[in-house]
Structure formats: C-alpha cells, structure tokens
N, C-alpha and C positions, 0 to 999 in steps of 0.2 A: 504494500498500500503506499502511494507517495505523500511524502510527507511535508503538509502545509510552509506554504511561505514562512519567513522569518522576519518577524515584523520589532521594530526596534521601535523605545524611545529614548530620546534624546533630552539632553540633561544639559546645563549650561550650568554651571558651577567652579568658584571660587577663579582660574584663567583657563579652562577648559571645557570643553564638548564633552562627555561622557553616553557611550551610544550601549542602553541594557537590553536584552534579548526579555519582549514583553511576558515570555512563562516562564521563565526562572528568577531573573534578576541579573543574572550574570552578566559582569561586563564583555560587549564583544571588539570594541574598540574605543580609545580614546585620543583626542587632539588636543594638543595644549594649544594657548593661544597667547598674546601681550601677558602681562601681569595685570589683573584688575581682580576685584572680587566680582562684582557683578557682571555677568554673561545670560546675554539676550539669544536664545533663539529659534528661529522660525522655519519649519518644514512645510512647502507651499504644494505639496502636493507632487512635486518633480524633483526643488532647488533645496537643501537642506543650509542655512545661511545661519552665521554668528556673527553676535558685534560684541567688543568692550570696547574700552579705551580709547573710543573713540574711531575705532577700526572695523569695515567690514568683513569676511571668509564667507568665500563659499566654499562647503564642504562633502566630500565622495561620502553620500550615507550609508554607502557598502562598505568602506574601509576606514570612516577619517581625511584620507590625503584631501591637501589643500588645492583646490582646482585654481583656484583664485583668490586675490589681497587687495583692497583699496583703501591706504592709511587713509583716505577723506583727506588731504593736505589742507591744511589752513581752518579747519572746522574745530579744531581743541579734541579736549580730552573726554569730553563728558559722557553719560550714559545715553546709552544708543538703542533706538527704537525702529523695529524689521515691521514690513508689510511689503508684501506683492500683487502688483496686478495679475495675475495668472487666474484663469478661473476654478472652479474646482473641477474636479476631472470626474466624470459619468451625466447620470441627469443630476438638473436642479434637484434641490432638495426641498421639499411642502415647505410653505410661508406660513409659517407656524404661529404668528401673529397674527397676518390675515386670515387666516380661518378659527381663531380666536375670536376676534371682531365679529366677525361672522358669526360663528355658534352665540356669541353675545347679542347680538342684534336678533336673533332669531329667538333668541329666549325672553328677552324685553318684550318682542312682539306678540307674544306668546302670551304673557302676563299680563299686557295692555288687552287684551283681549281682541288681538287684530287680526 
C-alpha cells in the first residue's frame, strides 16, 4: 500500500525555520537565517518564504535549501510581515461569511413572519 505524502509544518523560531513531520513531530530539516529572535514564515501553497531582521528568503519546502535571498537594502532591520498574491490552489472554498449572513437573513424573515 502506498504511503501518504509527508505533510510538513513550518515553524519560525529564533533565527531559523524548522520543518516538522506533521504525523510524528520529528524535525525533517532546519534552515538558519540571520540572528534575530522573531522569524515570520509564509507558505502560500507553492512558495515557502521566511523573513527576519529586515530580510526575506525563499526556501525549498522539501529540504530547506535557500532558493533566493533579498536583503531589502535601505529598508532597515525591523520586523517583517509577508503576504502573497498567489491564488489558493484548487476550487474556491465557500464564502462562510456570506453564508452566515444569508442564514441570519432567512432566520430573521421567518421570525418576522415574512
């Protein structure tokens, strides 16, 4: 029987990104970044990005190797937040907020005797 693909959990901690096996919690790989306590991590379904000390890295999600590194020269060494414009893969999920509004409206109409 084929084994399910390994699922990883990416953790930003101290000056590193650590990939943990989702089933066992075992460390799969570790990538060292610059010296900084806070590491921001973003997985957008295709790219694994990490940032700390005012710099950004793209890491290979399979092994933690650095694919590219941008020092963001002239931007300072502060806390970095990350976002991606990549659309989520697969079919779009339900709009839960819209569904809740629809249900609330229907319940309100029923209560009002409409």
